[in-house]
N, C-alpha and C positions, 0 to 999 in steps of 0.2 A: 280736585288738584289738577293742574296743569305741568306739563313737562314738554321739554323741547324734545324732536323725536330723532335727533341728529348725536350721532357715535361715531367717531373718528374718522368724520369727514361722508358721511354716509347716512343719508335720510331713511329713515325705516319707516315701513310699513304695518302697522298694527291691526290685527282683531283680536276680539273677544276669544279666548281660550276655554272659558266654561267652567272649570274647575275651580276652586277654593283654595289657597295657602292662606292660612291664618286665619283664616273667615273672611276674607278679603278676595277682591275679581281679579284674577292674572289676565296675560294676554300672550299672545305670541306675535313674533316679527318673522313676516312673509319672507324673509331672505334665507336666514338660516333654521326657522323655527324654534329657534330662542323663548323658554317661558319668562315671563315677567311677573314681580312683584308689583301692582298699584300703587300701594302707599308708599315704598321705597322707590320705585323706578328702577329697579332692578333687575337684570336677569338671572334668575335663580336655580335654570336648567337650560342645558345645548352650548353650543359652541359661544354664546356670547358670555355666559355666565360671567359674576362679578362683574361686567359693564352696568356702568347707570348713567341713568337721564338727568338732565338738568332741570331744577324743578323752577318753575316762573311762577311771577307774582299773580294773584289771582283773587276774586273774590266770591263767596259763597255768600247771597243774599240773595234778597226777593226781589220779583221782577219790578213792582212799583218804587223799591227803594233806589235799583240801577238805573230804570228810566227816570224818574224824576232829577237825578244826580247826572245823566247822561242823555239827554233827551231826543238825540240823532240816533240812538244807537239801534242796527239792524238787526233783529232774534228771528229763530226759526220757531216758527207758531208750533207747536206738537199738540193735536186735539188729545186730551187724555192727560197731556203733563204738570206732574205738580205744579201747584200757582202758589203752595203757603207753604213756610216752613219756619223753624224757631231756634235758635241757636241753645236754647237751653239745656242745659246738660252736657253739652259740647264743651270738647278741648278746641282753641286754636294754637297749633303746634308750629313753631319753629326749629327748622332742622338746620344746621350749617356744618352737616358731616362728623363734626368732630364734638358735639354737641348739638342735645335735641333739648327744647323747654316747653312744656305743656300751660295754657295760660286757660283756667276754666271761664268761658265764656260767662257764665252767672258773675263772677268775682269784675272783669272788664266792664260788665254791663250798670255796674253798681259803680266802681269808681270811675268810668269814662275814659282813663287812662292807664297805663301799667308800662311804668321806665324800667328795663331791663339791661342787662348786657348779657349777651349770649356768644361764646366763642370769643369773646373778646371786640366783640362789635355792640357797640351800644344802638340799642333799639326802644321802640315805642310802640304799644300794641294799642291802637284808638281806637273808639268806639264811636262814630258820629252823634253827636247830641242830637239832633232833627231826627234821629230813626237808629236806636242803637244794634238793628239787625244789621245795620253797616258797617264794616270796619276795614283795618287796614293796618298793615306793621309798614311803618319807617326808619330808615337808619337817624338818627338825632345828630349825627355829626354832618359838620360842615366846614368841610376845611379844617381849620384850625378852633375849631370852635364847637363844643357838644353843649345842643340845648335839650331843656327837661319838661316835656310836656305835658300839660292838667288840664282837667276841665275847669272853664270858668261860666258857670253858667250856661248860656248855649252858646259857649265857642270851646274852642280850644286854643291854650295860648302856653305861649315858654313862658317857664318862672324865670329865665334871665334878664329877659328883655322885654317881654309884656307883649309879644308880636304875636297876632291873631295867625291861626295858621288852616288852611282848609283840612278838614278831616278827611277825607276822602281822595284828595291830590297830593298833599303834603305843601300845597304852594304859599307862603306866606302872603296874607291877603291885605294885611295892614300894619304898618309898627318901623322900628330899628330897622328888621332884616325884611320887609317887606319885597318880595319879587325873586327871594330865594326859593328853592326848592330842598324837599327834605326827599332821598331813594325811596322808592318803594322796594320792600322786602319781599320775598317768596316766603309765603305761609299756606299753613290748609288746615282745616276742618278735621277733626277723628273723635269716636266715640272713647270713653275711657280706658276700655277693657282693649278696644286695639290698639292705643296708646302703648299700653301695656305689652303687649304682644309684639308689635314691631319696635319696638324702644323701649325695649328692659331695662336701658342705662338711663334714659330721659330722666328730667327733671321735672319737677310739677310745682308749678311757681305757689306762692303761699305770701300772704300780709305779715 
């Protein structure tokens, strides 16, 4: 997950605290020494307790999948780093504060697209037909119109107009809505047990 490290106009510098909370990483901020929960992006101990960081859109995927879609990317090459991973068994989590929903990655890969409403926001969780390890969450609202996305062969289209959408950028490639862009929304990956720990009141999507 990726968080914006600005709080009340201050840009914070973080370090790894070392201790686990809820079996997950914690950080400390250099200016107050407060301890922060990584999954929640929230200070849990110290002067900043209760303050939260803004969650930003990101994608947890393979380098192969990312570089094929973004060939001009510069990346840090860390010897011995993890080069492969699989979404199997993970949850993809959308947390809008007042409501959190987990989407089993296995279900997403089987369906291609999951349309839902979270905290009143119409969303679509989309797996790239060309590589189901590559996924994004988009807002389905375009001004006063809401679209319903679905996988059609090797394409992602909307049910209302038949417009084809780029599954990684949310850009309408062709059709009546060509050139329109769906907003990318923040989301993260989680193990099911961690989701139960940090979002005990959260919903788990089911068909």
